[in-house]
N, C-alpha and C positions, 0 to 999 in steps of 0.2 A: 532356376534363375534365368531371367530374360537375357537374351543375347544383346550385347552393347550395339547401339546403332552405328553404322558406318558414317564417318564424317563426310559431309557433302559441302563443298565450298559454295558460298553465295554467288560466286562468279562462274560456277560450272555452267558450260554451254552458253555463256553470254558472249556477245560480239563487241570487241573493243578496238577502236582505231587509235593508233599511236603515231603522231607526227614527230619525226625525229627518232623513229624506232629502229634505225640500223646501227646505232652505236651508243655507248655510254649508258646513261640512265634509261633511255628509251628502249634500248635492246635488252637491258637487264629486266625491265618491266615485262617485255614480251616473253622472256624466259619464265618469269614468275607466273604470268598469266597462263601459260601453257601448263605449268605445274598445277594450277588451279582448275584445269580442264576447261579453260575459256578458248574462244576463237580470237585470233589476233590479226589485225590488218595494219601493216607497218608502212609508213610513207617516208620518203626521202627524196632529195633533188637529184640523186645519182642513180641511174638504172643499174650500174655495176654494183653499187653498195646494197641496193635493194635485193638484187639477185643473190649476192653473197650472204646477206643476213638471213634470207629465207632458207637458203641451202644449209647454213650452219644450224639453224633451228631444227630443220628436218633431220639433220645428222645427229644432233644432241638428243632429240626427242622422237625417235622413230615410231613410237607408239601413238604419236599425235599427228601422224601424217594427214595433211589436208586442213589442219587447224591454223596454219600460218600462211598468209598471202601478202604480197608486196605490191606497192603502187608508187609511181613516180610523181612527185609534185614539187615544183620550184616555188618556195616561199620567199626567195631572196630578191624578187623584183617588185617594187612598189607599184609599177605601172600595170602589171598583169596579176598581182597578188590575188585579188578577189575572184577573177576569172579562173585562175589556177586552182583555188580552193573549191570553187563550185564544181569544177571538172572532177577533182578528187572525190568529192562526196557522191557525185553521180556514179562514178566508177565503183566506189566501195558499195554503194546501195545496190548496184546490180549484182554484186557478189554475195551480199548478205541475204539469207532467207527472209522473205517478207520485206526486204529493203530498209529495215530500221535497225540502227545500232542500239546497244545498251549503254555504252560509255565511249567517250573520246578523251584522249589525254594529249596535251601539247607539251612536248619536251624539246622541240627543235630549237636550235640556236647556232648562230655563227660564232667564230672566236670572239671572246669578250673584248669590247671596245675600250680597253684601258688606255687612257691618253691624257696628257696634261692639258689645261685650258688653252694654251697656245696652239694646240693641234685641232681644236674644235672647228668644224665648219658645218654648214647646213648639210652638205653632202655626206660627211662622215657620221653625223648624228642620225640622219635619215637611214643610212645603211645599218647602223647599230639597232635601230628601232624596228626595221621591217619584219624580220623573222620573229623576234621575241615578243614584240608589243603589238604591231599591226596584225601580225599573223594570228595571235591569240584572239584579237577582237573579231576578225572576220571568220575565223573558225567558229566562234560562238554564233555569229550571225547565220552561217550556213547550216550549222548543226540542227537548228530548230526543225527543219523539214525532214531530217534524216535520223531522228532518234525516237525511241519509244516514249510514250506519254507517261508522266507521273514521276514521283520521287525515287522510283527504282533507278532511273537513268541519271547520268552525271557527266559533267565536263570538269576536267582537272587541268589547271594551268600550272606553270612553273615559274618561280621567282628565285631569289637568292638572299643569303644572309646580309649582303651589302645593303639591302633595303633597310636594315635596322642598325647596321654598324658601318659608318663611313670608313673608307680607305683612301689614301692619297691617290689621285689620278683616276678614281673610279666614279666621278660625278655623273658622267653620262650613263654608265651601267646602273648606278644607284638610283638615278632618276627614273629610268625605265622599270627597274625592279620595284621601286616604291609605287609607281603607277599601277602595276599589276595587282597590288593589294586593293586599291580603290576599284579597279576594273572588276575584280572578283566579287566584291561586295555588291556592286551595282548590277552585275550580271545575274547574281542570285535573285535579285528582285525582279529584273526584267524578264528572265527566262523561267521563273517559277511555273509549275512545280519541279521542273528540271533542276537538279542540284548542281551548284557550281562551287568548286573549292580550289585552293591554292596550296602547293607544296613549296616550302622554302628550304632548300638544302644549303648547308655551308659548303666548304671545299670538299669535293668528292674525287677520289682517285679514278680518273677516266683519261682517255686519250685526248680529251679536249685541251689538255695542257701542253701537248706537242712535245718538243724536244726538252722542255723545262719540266716535264712531268715528275721525275724523281725528286728533283730539288724542291719543287713546289709542294709536293705531297709531304715531304719531310718538314718543310717550314710551316705549312698550314697545320700539320698535325701537332706541332709544338705549341700552337696557339689555341688549343682546346683543353677542356677539363678532362677529357678522356685520354689525352696524350696520343691520339692517332687521328689521321684523316678519315673521313667517312668513306665507306665502300658502296659500290652500286647495290650490293646485296642488302646493305643496311637501308639505304634510302628508298628503295622500291617498296618497302613495307608501308611507308607513308601513303603512297599512291593506292596500294591495295586497301588500306584502311578507309580512305575517303570514298572509294567506290563501293565498299561493302556496307558502310554505315549509312543507312537511308535516312538518318536523322541529322546528318552533317551537311550543311550548306552555308555558303558565305564565310567559310572558315579557312584559316591558314594553319597548316601543320608544319612546324619547324623541326629540322633534323640536322643539327650542326655541332654535336659534340660539346655543347656548352661554350662555343666560341664567343658568344656575345658577352660572356662574363669574365673573360681573361684580359 
């Protein structure tokens, strides 16, 4: 009888950049990619967080030493955004053998700009859009010169379930989240054959919720069909899927516990 073949991940030895990779979904994805034997390059605006995240990955996965590297990139300033992204890609390219990534994933985001209409201003809306929306757009622009050619490679962006189910005081967040659906579909056309996809999580139990985390997770969990809030370990599977499926582009994968139907 023939010996069964050892499973080899499609992501083994591939090189993946994660913006927002020091916490929440981004950090969880970095862990999952190391388990898939990939190389990960995590970026965040804080040098201290980058250092701590890489150290934690190396401690958790001692057998993967050298497969995780960190970079500092501030995506929060609209005036320097494009230049900061260009610098990030140049630094990552210098660290990647051959200078070309296989995948990039954008999970970065500031605290959600939940606010009533009376609180809207040009400044507050621009601030809400800079990391999540403009950051995604200019990462896509810069990636073209730093990614391997063909449908093997991909860019994955992140939106949220509020793009499909409105919530009180979430108009600004919902507008940006909805815009990412259109951005993804058009980028899939403009960047072909590079694949571009979108992941749309519902509420996920992460540190993003701050001091309200426990109460928020409980409340959001009660508004799902599964009876629980999503976990990072759940949601990162959607990102792994769109990276692995070389037939997936212009798609949105939702992972929300059925919250749209409650």
